[in-house]
OpenMM code with the backbone's topology and positions (N, CA, C; nanometers):
from openmm import Vec3, app, unit

residues = "UNK UNK UNK UNK UNK UNK UNK UNK UNK UNK UNK UNK UNK UNK UNK UNK UNK UNK UNK UNK UNK UNK UNK UNK UNK UNK UNK UNK UNK UNK UNK UNK UNK UNK UNK UNK UNK UNK UNK UNK UNK UNK UNK UNK UNK UNK UNK UNK UNK UNK UNK UNK UNK UNK UNK UNK UNK UNK UNK UNK UNK UNK UNK UNK UNK UNK UNK UNK UNK UNK UNK UNK UNK UNK UNK UNK UNK UNK UNK UNK UNK UNK UNK UNK UNK UNK UNK UNK UNK UNK UNK UNK UNK UNK UNK UNK UNK UNK UNK UNK UNK UNK UNK UNK UNK UNK UNK UNK UNK UNK UNK UNK UNK UNK UNK UNK UNK UNK UNK UNK UNK UNK UNK UNK UNK UNK UNK UNK UNK UNK UNK UNK UNK UNK UNK UNK UNK UNK UNK UNK UNK UNK UNK UNK UNK UNK UNK UNK UNK UNK UNK UNK UNK UNK UNK UNK UNK UNK UNK UNK UNK UNK UNK UNK UNK UNK UNK UNK UNK UNK UNK UNK UNK UNK UNK UNK UNK UNK UNK UNK UNK".split()
positions = [
    Vec3(-0.2752, 1.0995, 0.9506),
    Vec3(-0.1640, 1.1781, 0.8455),
    Vec3(-0.0883, 1.2427, 0.9455),
    Vec3(0.0367, 1.2411, 0.9416),
    Vec3(0.1201, 1.3440, 1.0050),
    Vec3(0.1598, 1.4799, 0.9467),
    Vec3(0.1070, 1.5234, 1.0574),
    Vec3(0.1917, 1.6921, 0.9923),
    Vec3(0.0944, 1.7376, 0.8666),
    Vec3(-0.0604, 1.7195, 0.8364),
    Vec3(-0.1525, 1.7579, 0.7695),
    Vec3(-0.2770, 1.8287, 0.8058),
    Vec3(-0.2911, 1.9390, 0.7290),
    Vec3(-0.4301, 1.9988, 0.7516),
    Vec3(-0.5424, 1.9151, 0.7460),
    Vec3(-0.6740, 1.9160, 0.7458),
    Vec3(-0.7807, 1.8813, 0.7515),
    Vec3(-0.8207, 1.8538, 0.5805),
    Vec3(-0.7962, 1.9934, 0.5496),
    Vec3(-0.7979, 2.0018, 0.3582),
    Vec3(-0.6625, 1.9312, 0.3194),
    Vec3(-0.5610, 1.9390, 0.3787),
    Vec3(-0.4954, 1.8253, 0.2883),
    Vec3(-0.5193, 1.6771, 0.3139),
    Vec3(-0.5439, 1.6267, 0.4328),
    Vec3(-0.6199, 1.4998, 0.4252),
    Vec3(-0.7338, 1.4563, 0.3495),
    Vec3(-0.8291, 1.5858, 0.3315),
    Vec3(-0.9193, 1.5180, 0.2308),
    Vec3(-0.8779, 1.5293, 0.1177),
    Vec3(-0.7643, 1.5992, 0.0514),
    Vec3(-0.7130, 1.5897, -0.0630),
    Vec3(-0.6721, 1.4778, -0.1037),
    Vec3(-0.5622, 1.4176, 0.0078),
    Vec3(-0.5251, 1.2814, -0.0156),
    Vec3(-0.6220, 1.1969, -0.0409),
    Vec3(-0.6955, 1.1767, 0.0694),
    Vec3(-0.8116, 1.0711, 0.0565),
    Vec3(-0.8780, 1.0545, -0.0478),
    Vec3(-0.9298, 1.1853, -0.0821),
    Vec3(-0.9574, 1.2115, -0.2221),
    Vec3(-0.9164, 1.1303, -0.3334),
    Vec3(-0.7661, 1.1780, -0.3625),
    Vec3(-0.6779, 1.1379, -0.4056),
    Vec3(-0.6778, 0.9674, -0.4702),
    Vec3(-0.6749, 0.9364, -0.3602),
    Vec3(-0.6484, 0.8066, -0.3305),
    Vec3(-0.7742, 0.7145, -0.3858),
    Vec3(-0.8988, 0.7887, -0.3554),
    Vec3(-1.0072, 0.7248, -0.4227),
    Vec3(-1.0327, 0.7634, -0.5813),
    Vec3(-1.0117, 0.8794, -0.6177),
    Vec3(-0.9781, 0.8993, -0.7510),
    Vec3(-0.8589, 0.8318, -0.8394),
    Vec3(-0.7351, 0.8346, -0.7816),
    Vec3(-0.6484, 0.7666, -0.8522),
    Vec3(-0.6778, 0.5937, -0.8952),
    Vec3(-0.7166, 0.5626, -0.7718),
    Vec3(-0.7709, 0.4279, -0.7851),
    Vec3(-0.9153, 0.3656, -0.8471),
    Vec3(-0.9797, 0.4893, -0.8707),
    Vec3(-1.0867, 0.4394, -0.9544),
    Vec3(-1.0838, 0.4463, -1.1048),
    Vec3(-0.9934, 0.5951, -1.1157),
    Vec3(-0.9983, 0.6233, -1.2531),
    Vec3(-0.8797, 0.5890, -1.3234),
    Vec3(-0.7724, 0.5859, -1.2161),
    Vec3(-0.6142, 0.5828, -1.2871),
    Vec3(-0.5588, 0.7023, -1.2416),
    Vec3(-0.4389, 0.7031, -1.2387),
    Vec3(-0.3638, 0.8293, -1.2521),
    Vec3(-0.3525, 0.9041, -1.3836),
    Vec3(-0.3561, 0.8315, -1.4669),
    Vec3(-0.3373, 0.9235, -1.6133),
    Vec3(-0.4508, 0.9960, -1.6338),
    Vec3(-0.5699, 0.9364, -1.5864),
    Vec3(-0.7041, 0.9745, -1.6624),
    Vec3(-0.7725, 1.0660, -1.5597),
    Vec3(-0.7146, 1.0934, -1.4625),
    Vec3(-0.7454, 1.1818, -1.3076),
    Vec3(-0.6876, 1.3309, -1.3545),
    Vec3(-0.7919, 1.3900, -1.2776),
    Vec3(-0.7526, 1.5244, -1.2911),
    Vec3(-0.7688, 1.6348, -1.1815),
    Vec3(-0.7079, 1.7245, -1.1321),
    Vec3(-0.7131, 1.7880, -1.0274),
    Vec3(-0.8360, 1.8663, -1.0112),
    Vec3(-0.9229, 1.8999, -1.1018),
    Vec3(-1.0656, 1.9611, -1.0765),
    Vec3(-1.1393, 1.8095, -1.0107),
    Vec3(-1.1200, 1.6796, -1.0485),
    Vec3(-1.2262, 1.5964, -0.9588),
    Vec3(-1.1394, 1.5432, -0.8499),
    Vec3(-1.0345, 1.5715, -0.8276),
    Vec3(-0.9881, 1.5434, -0.7000),
    Vec3(-1.0254, 1.6611, -0.5900),
    Vec3(-1.0696, 1.7892, -0.6763),
    Vec3(-1.1023, 1.8928, -0.5727),
    Vec3(-1.2441, 1.8866, -0.5291),
    Vec3(-1.3349, 1.8187, -0.6543),
    Vec3(-1.4643, 1.8086, -0.6226),
    Vec3(-1.4806, 1.6794, -0.5275),
    Vec3(-1.4067, 1.5785, -0.5128),
    Vec3(-1.4250, 1.4872, -0.4488),
    Vec3(-1.3897, 1.5239, -0.2872),
    Vec3(-1.2767, 1.6113, -0.2679),
    Vec3(-1.2557, 1.6524, -0.1245),
    Vec3(-1.3014, 1.7903, -0.1168),
    Vec3(-1.4113, 1.8330, -0.1507),
    Vec3(-1.5262, 1.9457, -0.1422),
    Vec3(-1.4051, 2.0544, -0.0899),
    Vec3(-1.3152, 2.1135, -0.1900),
    Vec3(-1.1818, 2.2005, -0.1892),
    Vec3(-1.1890, 2.2509, -0.3075),
    Vec3(-1.1683, 2.3920, -0.3315),
    Vec3(-1.1629, 2.4498, -0.4400),
    Vec3(-0.9953, 2.3920, -0.5335),
    Vec3(-1.0280, 2.4390, -0.6067),
    Vec3(-0.8707, 2.3461, -0.7154),
    Vec3(-0.7684, 2.4518, -0.6507),
    Vec3(-0.8054, 2.5781, -0.6256),
    Vec3(-0.6789, 2.6664, -0.5909),
    Vec3(-0.6352, 2.6182, -0.4284),
    Vec3(-0.7260, 2.5842, -0.4064),
    Vec3(-0.6693, 2.4926, -0.2348),
    Vec3(-0.6026, 2.3818, -0.2732),
    Vec3(-0.6155, 2.3265, -0.3470),
    Vec3(-0.5117, 2.1989, -0.3749),
    Vec3(-0.3820, 2.2722, -0.4544),
    Vec3(-0.3721, 2.3651, -0.5275),
    Vec3(-0.2263, 2.3908, -0.5370),
    Vec3(-0.1769, 2.4781, -0.4434),
    Vec3(-0.2437, 2.5306, -0.3283),
    Vec3(-0.1874, 2.5755, -0.2377),
    Vec3(-0.1107, 2.4670, -0.1721),
    Vec3(-0.1589, 2.3361, -0.1827),
    Vec3(-0.0734, 2.2403, -0.1088),
    Vec3(0.0661, 2.1663, -0.1585),
    Vec3(-0.0442, 2.1433, -0.3140),
    Vec3(0.0438, 2.0614, -0.3976),
    Vec3(0.0767, 2.1336, -0.5337),
    Vec3(0.1830, 2.1116, -0.5688),
    Vec3(0.2517, 2.1966, -0.7028),
    Vec3(0.1513, 2.1607, -0.8148),
    Vec3(0.1238, 2.0208, -0.8416),
    Vec3(0.0719, 1.9735, -0.9744),
    Vec3(0.0194, 1.8097, -0.9027),
    Vec3(-0.0567, 1.7544, -1.0360),
    Vec3(-0.0990, 1.6429, -0.9860),
    Vec3(0.0321, 1.5099, -0.9351),
    Vec3(0.1429, 1.5632, -1.0364),
    Vec3(0.2656, 1.4483, -0.9762),
    Vec3(0.2789, 1.4752, -0.8202),
    Vec3(0.2655, 1.5754, -0.7706),
    Vec3(0.3052, 1.6063, -0.6157),
    Vec3(0.2076, 1.5386, -0.5639),
    Vec3(0.0741, 1.5039, -0.5926),
    Vec3(-0.0353, 1.5030, -0.5253),
    Vec3(-0.0140, 1.3446, -0.5325),
    Vec3(0.0322, 1.2964, -0.6451),
    Vec3(0.0659, 1.1224, -0.6794),
    Vec3(0.1426, 1.0912, -0.5767),
    Vec3(0.2308, 1.1754, -0.5761),
    Vec3(0.3809, 1.1195, -0.4520),
    Vec3(0.3388, 1.1401, -0.3110),
    Vec3(0.2338, 1.2293, -0.2878),
    Vec3(0.2214, 1.2696, -0.1196),
    Vec3(0.0984, 1.1229, -0.0821),
    Vec3(0.0255, 1.1130, -0.2039),
    Vec3(-0.0663, 1.0119, -0.1811),
    Vec3(0.0307, 0.8638, -0.1459),
    Vec3(0.0974, 0.8500, -0.2684),
    Vec3(0.2188, 0.7153, -0.2595),
    Vec3(0.2965, 0.7018, -0.1201),
    Vec3(0.3220, 0.8331, -0.0724),
    Vec3(0.4348, 0.8020, 0.0357),
    Vec3(0.3457, 0.7816, 0.1645),
    Vec3(0.2280, 0.8445, 0.1712),
    Vec3(0.1374, 0.8385, 0.2657),
    Vec3(0.0993, 0.6872, 0.2849),
    Vec3(0.0505, 0.6265, 0.1946),
    Vec3(0.0076, 0.4945, 0.1976),
    Vec3(0.1402, 0.3926, 0.2196),
    Vec3(0.2705, 0.4204, 0.1377),
    Vec3(0.3665, 0.3422, 0.1893),
    Vec3(0.4264, 0.3476, 0.3040),
    Vec3(0.4150, 0.4488, 0.3875),
    Vec3(0.4787, 0.4817, 0.5171),
    Vec3(0.3926, 0.4013, 0.5981),
    Vec3(0.2430, 0.3919, 0.5716),
    Vec3(0.1412, 0.3498, 0.6684),
    Vec3(0.1716, 0.1768, 0.6370),
    Vec3(0.2014, 0.1087, 0.5263),
    Vec3(0.2381, -0.0205, 0.5187),
    Vec3(0.3411, -0.0479, 0.5625),
    Vec3(0.4690, 0.0238, 0.5403),
    Vec3(0.6018, -0.0170, 0.6161),
    Vec3(0.5832, 0.0055, 0.7388),
    Vec3(0.5271, 0.0830, 0.8237),
    Vec3(0.4932, 0.0971, 0.9749),
    Vec3(0.4630, -0.0073, 1.0013),
    Vec3(0.3167, -0.0739, 0.9372),
    Vec3(0.2583, -0.1902, 0.9743),
    Vec3(0.3415, -0.2892, 1.0049),
    Vec3(0.4377, -0.3352, 0.8772),
    Vec3(0.4816, -0.4542, 0.8470),
    Vec3(0.6132, -0.4626, 0.9551),
    Vec3(0.6721, -0.3063, 0.9882),
    Vec3(0.7784, -0.3243, 1.0280),
    Vec3(0.7670, -0.3600, 1.2082),
    Vec3(0.6366, -0.3280, 1.2164),
    Vec3(0.6143, -0.3403, 1.3860),
    Vec3(0.5999, -0.4857, 1.3927),
    Vec3(0.5253, -0.5720, 1.2833),
    Vec3(0.4764, -0.7330, 1.3081),
    Vec3(0.6215, -0.7681, 1.2688),
    Vec3(0.7014, -0.7371, 1.2209),
    Vec3(0.8650, -0.8040, 1.1904),
    Vec3(0.9151, -0.7829, 1.3286),
    Vec3(0.9511, -0.6826, 1.3927),
    Vec3(1.0421, -0.6389, 1.5264),
    Vec3(0.9517, -0.6775, 1.6530),
    Vec3(0.8108, -0.7475, 1.6449),
    Vec3(0.7541, -0.7911, 1.7393),
    Vec3(0.8048, -0.9427, 1.8228),
    Vec3(0.8226, -0.9953, 1.7284),
    Vec3(0.8855, -1.1375, 1.7706),
    Vec3(1.0014, -1.1736, 1.6950),
    Vec3(1.0874, -1.2688, 1.7277),
    Vec3(1.2167, -1.3448, 1.6951),
    Vec3(1.1474, -1.4518, 1.6062),
    Vec3(1.1020, -1.5339, 1.6446),
    Vec3(1.1000, -1.6504, 1.5495),
    Vec3(1.0311, -1.6440, 1.4144),
    Vec3(1.0779, -1.6869, 1.3263),
    Vec3(1.0089, -1.6375, 1.1758),
    Vec3(0.8999, -1.6429, 1.1596),
    Vec3(0.8405, -1.8183, 1.2297),
    Vec3(0.6910, -1.8777, 1.2272),
    Vec3(0.6082, -1.7690, 1.2712),
    Vec3(0.6576, -1.7519, 1.4129),
    Vec3(0.5839, -1.6704, 1.4594),
    Vec3(0.5686, -1.5102, 1.3761),
    Vec3(0.6723, -1.4371, 1.3581),
    Vec3(0.6662, -1.3223, 1.2417),
    Vec3(0.5948, -1.3622, 1.1228),
    Vec3(0.5896, -1.4472, 1.0805),
    Vec3(0.5197, -1.4662, 0.9536),
    Vec3(0.3798, -1.4453, 0.9489),
    Vec3(0.3612, -1.5147, 1.0918),
    Vec3(0.2033, -1.5276, 1.1418),
    Vec3(0.1360, -1.3755, 1.1573),
    Vec3(0.2265, -1.2943, 1.1847),
    Vec3(0.1759, -1.1965, 1.2482),
    Vec3(0.2147, -1.0990, 1.1073),
    Vec3(0.2809, -1.1258, 1.0506),
    Vec3(0.2849, -1.0466, 0.9134),
    Vec3(0.1583, -1.0525, 0.8341),
    Vec3(0.1128, -1.1969, 0.8254),
    Vec3(0.0192, -1.2434, 0.7728),
    Vec3(-0.1281, -1.1724, 0.8174),
    Vec3(-0.1040, -1.1597, 0.9597),
    Vec3(-0.2276, -1.1239, 1.0183),
    Vec3(-0.2487, -0.9577, 0.9855),
    Vec3(-0.0974, -0.8880, 0.9787),
    Vec3(-0.1364, -0.7290, 0.9786),
    Vec3(-0.1587, -0.7154, 0.8266),
    Vec3(-0.1244, -0.7883, 0.7395),
    Vec3(-0.1421, -0.7600, 0.5921),
    Vec3(-0.2896, -0.7832, 0.5443),
    Vec3(-0.3416, -0.9031, 0.6041),
    Vec3(-0.4809, -0.8928, 0.6063),
    Vec3(-0.5657, -0.8018, 0.6251),
    Vec3(-0.5188, -0.7246, 0.7849),
    Vec3(-0.5971, -0.5983, 0.8032),
    Vec3(-0.5472, -0.4801, 0.7350),
    Vec3(-0.4660, -0.4811, 0.6976),
    Vec3(-0.4210, -0.3647, 0.5970),
    Vec3(-0.5112, -0.3795, 0.4309),
    Vec3(-0.4994, -0.4557, 0.4113),
    Vec3(-0.6060, -0.5249, 0.3050),
    Vec3(-0.7648, -0.4584, 0.2997),
    Vec3(-0.7890, -0.5198, 0.4378),
    Vec3(-0.9375, -0.5190, 0.4788),
    Vec3(-0.9725, -0.3475, 0.5030),
    Vec3(-0.8656, -0.3038, 0.5775),
    Vec3(-0.8848, -0.1704, 0.6127),
    Vec3(-0.8478, -0.0615, 0.5217),
    Vec3(-0.7796, -0.0790, 0.4299),
    Vec3(-0.7080, -0.0042, 0.3247),
    Vec3(-0.7261, -0.0232, 0.1586),
    Vec3(-0.8117, -0.1438, 0.1360),
    Vec3(-0.8511, -0.1506, 0.0187),
    Vec3(-0.8366, -0.0906, -0.1110),
    Vec3(-0.8926, 0.0298, -0.0992),
    Vec3(-0.8431, 0.1391, -0.2135),
    Vec3(-0.7178, 0.1844, -0.2083),
    Vec3(-0.6462, 0.2045, -0.1050),
    Vec3(-0.5418, 0.2757, -0.0838),
    Vec3(-0.4376, 0.1524, -0.1093),
    Vec3(-0.4479, 0.0484, -0.0879),
    Vec3(-0.3635, -0.0657, -0.1832),
    Vec3(-0.3964, -0.0879, -0.2914),
    Vec3(-0.5112, -0.0943, -0.3414),
    Vec3(-0.5208, -0.0721, -0.5146),
    Vec3(-0.4423, 0.0072, -0.5415),
    Vec3(-0.4615, 0.1154, -0.5269),
    Vec3(-0.3804, 0.2581, -0.5740),
    Vec3(-0.2629, 0.2058, -0.5918),
    Vec3(-0.1899, 0.1476, -0.4687),
    Vec3(-0.0278, 0.1166, -0.4418),
    Vec3(-0.0126, 0.0564, -0.5717),
    Vec3(-0.0925, -0.0656, -0.6021),
    Vec3(-0.0405, -0.1710, -0.7176),
    Vec3(-0.0609, -0.0994, -0.8517),
    Vec3(-0.1545, -0.0456, -0.8556),
    Vec3(-0.1690, 0.0518, -0.9947),
    Vec3(-0.0155, 0.1237, -1.0328),
    Vec3(0.0263, 0.1819, -0.9151),
    Vec3(0.1099, 0.2864, -0.9356),
    Vec3(0.2877, 0.2447, -0.8627),
    Vec3(0.2769, 0.1389, -0.8768),
    Vec3(0.3977, 0.1024, -0.7797),
    Vec3(0.5482, 0.1557, -0.8626),
    Vec3(0.5048, 0.1164, -1.0116),
    Vec3(0.5873, 0.1766, -1.0785),
    Vec3(0.5998, 0.2774, -1.1748),
    Vec3(0.5252, 0.3641, -1.1249),
    Vec3(0.4568, 0.4987, -1.1975),
    Vec3(0.5879, 0.5771, -1.2067),
    Vec3(0.6013, 0.6014, -1.3672),
    Vec3(0.7142, 0.7234, -1.4025),
    Vec3(0.7543, 0.8237, -1.3277),
    Vec3(0.6216, 0.8718, -1.2844),
    Vec3(0.6098, 1.0012, -1.2201),
    Vec3(0.6651, 0.9989, -1.0735),
    Vec3(0.6541, 0.8837, -1.0144),
    Vec3(0.7294, 0.8791, -0.8484),
    Vec3(0.8597, 0.9690, -0.8720),
    Vec3(0.8537, 1.0381, -0.7680),
    Vec3(0.9565, 1.0839, -0.7678),
    Vec3(1.0935, 1.0010, -0.6633),
    Vec3(1.2070, 1.0526, -0.6365),
    Vec3(1.3123, 0.9994, -0.5574),
    Vec3(1.2498, 0.9739, -0.4159),
    Vec3(1.1771, 1.0352, -0.3390),
    Vec3(1.1662, 1.0002, -0.2179),
    Vec3(1.0363, 0.8851, -0.2170),
    Vec3(0.9523, 0.8897, -0.3217),
    Vec3(0.8479, 0.7811, -0.3603),
    Vec3(0.9440, 0.6533, -0.3748),
    Vec3(1.0000, 0.6539, -0.4310),
    Vec3(1.0846, 0.5325, -0.4931),
    Vec3(1.1903, 0.5040, -0.3898),
    Vec3(1.2449, 0.5651, -0.3219),
    Vec3(1.3385, 0.5352, -0.1720),
    Vec3(1.2284, 0.4401, -0.0862),
    Vec3(1.1236, 0.4978, -0.0578),
    Vec3(1.0430, 0.4237, 0.0088),
    Vec3(0.9851, 0.2921, -0.0479),
    Vec3(0.9627, 0.2727, -0.1713),
    Vec3(0.9246, 0.1759, -0.2055),
    Vec3(1.0548, 0.0781, -0.1850),
    Vec3(1.1666, 0.0990, -0.1980),
    Vec3(1.2728, 0.0354, -0.2094),
    Vec3(1.2795, -0.0156, -0.0515),
    Vec3(1.2647, 0.0724, 0.0115),
    Vec3(1.2684, 0.0215, 0.1910),
    Vec3(1.1664, -0.1037, 0.2368),
    Vec3(1.0490, -0.0679, 0.1501),
    Vec3(0.9592, -0.1763, 0.1834),
    Vec3(1.0175, -0.3075, 0.1143),
    Vec3(1.0915, -0.2880, -0.0218),
    Vec3(1.1123, -0.4107, -0.0491),
    Vec3(1.2621, -0.4783, 0.0148),
    Vec3(1.3079, -0.4133, 0.0483),
    Vec3(1.4279, -0.4183, 0.1363),
    Vec3(1.3923, -0.4901, 0.2786),
    Vec3(1.2884, -0.4501, 0.3481),
    Vec3(1.2345, -0.4836, 0.4637),
    Vec3(1.1850, -0.6574, 0.4027),
    Vec3(1.1068, -0.6738, 0.3379),
    Vec3(1.0480, -0.7869, 0.2780),
    Vec3(1.1647, -0.9025, 0.2668),
    Vec3(1.3041, -0.8426, 0.1895),
    Vec3(1.3721, -0.9090, 0.1212),
    Vec3(1.4775, -0.9668, 0.2750),
    Vec3(1.4915, -0.8821, 0.3785),
    Vec3(1.5727, -0.9354, 0.4762),
    Vec3(1.4628, -1.0189, 0.5509),
    Vec3(1.3249, -1.0213, 0.5715),
    Vec3(1.2573, -1.1232, 0.6361),
    Vec3(1.2390, -1.2520, 0.5564),
    Vec3(1.2472, -1.2517, 0.4241),
    Vec3(1.2773, -1.3891, 0.3531),
    Vec3(1.3885, -1.4397, 0.3681),
    Vec3(1.5076, -1.3440, 0.3554),
    Vec3(1.6345, -1.4024, 0.3859),
    Vec3(1.6210, -1.4903, 0.5323),
    Vec3(1.5703, -1.4337, 0.6133),
    Vec3(1.6140, -1.4616, 0.7536),
    Vec3(1.5028, -1.6014, 0.7578),
    Vec3(1.3868, -1.6015, 0.6930),
    Vec3(1.3047, -1.7210, 0.6706),
    Vec3(1.3892, -1.8404, 0.5996),
    Vec3(1.4846, -1.8084, 0.5031),
    Vec3(1.5646, -1.9268, 0.4625),
    Vec3(1.6692, -1.9714, 0.5160),
    Vec3(1.7182, -1.8726, 0.5786),
    Vec3(1.8391, -1.8837, 0.6759),
    Vec3(1.7707, -2.0139, 0.7774),
    Vec3(1.6620, -1.9813, 0.8359),
    Vec3(1.6324, -2.0945, 0.9403),
    Vec3(1.5359, -2.1912, 0.9047),
    Vec3(1.5689, -2.1804, 0.7530),
    Vec3(1.4546, -2.3016, 0.6492),
    Vec3(1.3379, -2.3250, 0.7025),
    Vec3(1.2762, -2.2384, 0.7276),
    Vec3(1.1320, -2.2090, 0.7487),
    Vec3(1.0554, -2.2040, 0.5951),
    Vec3(1.1675, -2.1147, 0.4940),
    Vec3(1.0980, -2.0922, 0.3654),
    Vec3(1.2037, -2.1724, 0.3018),
    Vec3(1.1513, -2.2187, 0.1690),
    Vec3(1.2335, -2.2885, 0.0855),
    Vec3(1.3200, -2.1926, 0.0155),
    Vec3(1.4557, -2.2498, -0.0121),
    Vec3(1.5640, -2.1497, -0.0473),
    Vec3(1.5440, -2.1387, -0.2090),
    Vec3(1.5234, -2.0032, -0.2501),
    Vec3(1.4973, -1.9779, -0.3918),
    Vec3(1.5313, -1.8117, -0.3940),
    Vec3(1.5259, -1.7683, -0.5001),
    Vec3(1.5506, -1.6527, -0.5622),
    Vec3(1.4551, -1.5463, -0.4601),
    Vec3(1.5057, -1.4567, -0.3926),
    Vec3(1.4214, -1.3776, -0.3088),
    Vec3(1.3487, -1.2996, -0.3669),
    Vec3(1.4181, -1.2363, -0.5017),
    Vec3(1.3183, -1.1455, -0.5859),
    Vec3(1.2067, -1.2200, -0.6375),
    Vec3(1.2177, -1.3194, -0.6757),
    Vec3(1.0832, -1.4424, -0.6975),
    Vec3(1.0041, -1.4593, -0.6000),
    Vec3(1.0197, -1.4648, -0.4870),
    Vec3(0.9479, -1.4605, -0.3862),
    Vec3(0.8711, -1.3415, -0.3520),
    Vec3(0.9570, -1.2334, -0.3547),
    Vec3(0.8849, -1.1019, -0.3253),
    Vec3(0.7675, -1.0767, -0.4552),
    Vec3(0.8151, -1.1233, -0.5549),
    Vec3(0.6991, -1.1119, -0.6680),
    Vec3(0.5849, -1.1947, -0.6647),
    Vec3(0.6162, -1.3138, -0.5999),
    Vec3(0.5095, -1.4229, -0.5784),
    Vec3(0.3947, -1.3163, -0.4517),
    Vec3(0.4921, -1.2924, -0.3549),
    Vec3(0.4162, -1.2083, -0.2414),
    Vec3(0.3214, -1.0952, -0.2604),
    Vec3(0.4075, -0.9995, -0.3283),
    Vec3(0.3119, -0.8854, -0.3523),
    Vec3(0.2177, -0.9248, -0.4725),
    Vec3(0.2441, -1.0157, -0.5722),
    Vec3(0.1267, -1.0506, -0.6576),
    Vec3(0.0149, -1.0903, -0.6074),
    Vec3(0.0111, -1.1888, -0.4966),
    Vec3(-0.0466, -1.2314, -0.4085),
    Vec3(-0.1291, -1.1483, -0.3323),
    Vec3(-0.0479, -1.0505, -0.2684),
    Vec3(-0.1370, -0.9530, -0.2094),
    Vec3(-0.2243, -0.8435, -0.2877),
    Vec3(-0.1691, -0.8170, -0.4216),
    Vec3(-0.2267, -0.7298, -0.4944),
    Vec3(-0.3582, -0.8192, -0.5527),
    Vec3(-0.3436, -0.9066, -0.5596),
    Vec3(-0.4587, -1.0070, -0.6269),
    Vec3(-0.5909, -1.0089, -0.5059),
    Vec3(-0.5192, -0.9960, -0.3870),
    Vec3(-0.6330, -1.0233, -0.2600),
    Vec3(-0.7234, -0.8717, -0.2758),
    Vec3(-0.5993, -0.7859, -0.2472),
    Vec3(-0.6614, -0.6239, -0.2608),
    Vec3(-0.7431, -0.6093, -0.3683),
    Vec3(-0.6931, -0.6373, -0.4695),
    Vec3(-0.7900, -0.6252, -0.5977),
    Vec3(-0.9130, -0.6768, -0.5797),
    Vec3(-0.9006, -0.8148, -0.5561),
    Vec3(-1.0699, -0.8756, -0.5170),
    Vec3(-1.1256, -0.7962, -0.4153),
    Vec3(-1.0590, -0.7626, -0.3203),
    Vec3(-1.1707, -0.7123, -0.2109),
    Vec3(-1.1783, -0.5742, -0.2582),
    Vec3(-1.1148, -0.4986, -0.3277),
    Vec3(-1.1784, -0.3796, -0.3817),
    Vec3(-1.2926, -0.3674, -0.4935),
    Vec3(-1.2584, -0.4632, -0.5773),
    Vec3(-1.3698, -0.4523, -0.6981),
    Vec3(-1.4955, -0.5113, -0.6454),
    Vec3(-1.4679, -0.6095, -0.5456),
    Vec3(-1.6026, -0.6712, -0.4909),
    Vec3(-1.6410, -0.5940, -0.3553),
    Vec3(-1.5497, -0.5217, -0.2987),
    Vec3(-1.5942, -0.4541, -0.1586),
    Vec3(-1.6454, -0.5479, -0.0680),
    Vec3(-1.5429, -0.6582, -0.0602),
    Vec3(-1.5730, -0.8090, 0.0217),
    Vec3(-1.4959, -0.7939, 0.1351),
    Vec3(-1.5053, -0.7864, 0.2237),
    Vec3(-1.4005, -0.8035, 0.3519),
    Vec3(-1.3058, -0.9429, 0.3458),
    Vec3(-1.1660, -0.8991, 0.3114),
    Vec3(-1.1114, -1.0329, 0.3063),
    Vec3(-1.0961, -1.1350, 0.4254),
    Vec3(-1.1262, -1.0330, 0.5511),
    Vec3(-1.0890, -1.1164, 0.6795),
    Vec3(-1.2236, -1.1864, 0.6798),
    Vec3(-1.3565, -1.1657, 0.6195),
    Vec3(-1.4691, -1.2428, 0.6394),
    Vec3(-1.4356, -1.3284, 0.5401),
    Vec3(-1.3788, -1.3087, 0.4080),
    Vec3(-1.3898, -1.4016, 0.3220),
    Vec3(-1.3085, -1.5449, 0.3716),
    Vec3(-1.1880, -1.5138, 0.4310),
    Vec3(-1.0910, -1.5871, 0.4691),
    Vec3(-1.1606, -1.6627, 0.5637),
    Vec3(-1.2471, -1.6219, 0.6828),
    Vec3(-1.3210, -1.6863, 0.7726),
    Vec3(-1.4303, -1.7582, 0.7419),
    Vec3(-1.4880, -1.7328, 0.6235),
    Vec3(-1.6199, -1.8174, 0.6094),
    Vec3(-1.5932, -1.9166, 0.4721),
    Vec3(-1.4829, -1.9165, 0.4176),
    Vec3(-1.4232, -1.9835, 0.3265),
    Vec3(-1.2979, -2.0594, 0.3720),
    Vec3(-1.3664, -2.1863, 0.4212),
    Vec3(-1.1930, -2.2737, 0.4406),
    Vec3(-1.1277, -2.3289, 0.3300),
    Vec3(-1.0089, -2.2981, 0.3293),
    Vec3(-0.9122, -2.3496, 0.2101),
    Vec3(-0.9001, -2.4942, 0.2207),
    Vec3(-0.9404, -2.5248, 0.0964),
    Vec3(-0.9396, -2.6792, 0.1001),
    Vec3(-0.8226, -2.7284, 0.0312),
] * unit.nanometer
topology = app.Topology()
chain = topology.addChain("A")
for resn in residues:
    res = topology.addResidue(resn, chain)
    for name in ("N", "CA", "C"):
        topology.addAtom(name, app.Element.getBySymbol(name[0]), res)
């Protein structure tokens, strides 16, 4: 995590777990403090309130996701190759950040997201939209409504992340051991 102290990092990691497990609305600052092994006062030293924690966590996870997908999109020019790299990066993200992605899907349209979080969410959507449009233009993907394709794509990713989170199953192991029929 860029420009964070050890305490901030512990708070953010604890908040990811608490928000993903309990849900944002049912969570509270004392439970985050306990999970992070810091005082409640320490949390308020870094964050104004629970909403500020939500936005810090959301931005941290979305930045990680955006950087990962952007690097896979920038690494090749051919859409088929890019799709394969994007798929691999996404599977690794799900496998390595299952709880964080579960948190994102629970809070992607949370009313407490601030403008920076909404802007980051839009950047991810724009990046995926550009990729899908390029795939349609090169006739790799079927021409259809890009918003519908994004909904299907994110829905599929959400389901994979949630199944992995609930079952604590490695998606990579699942994909490697269960042949698709």
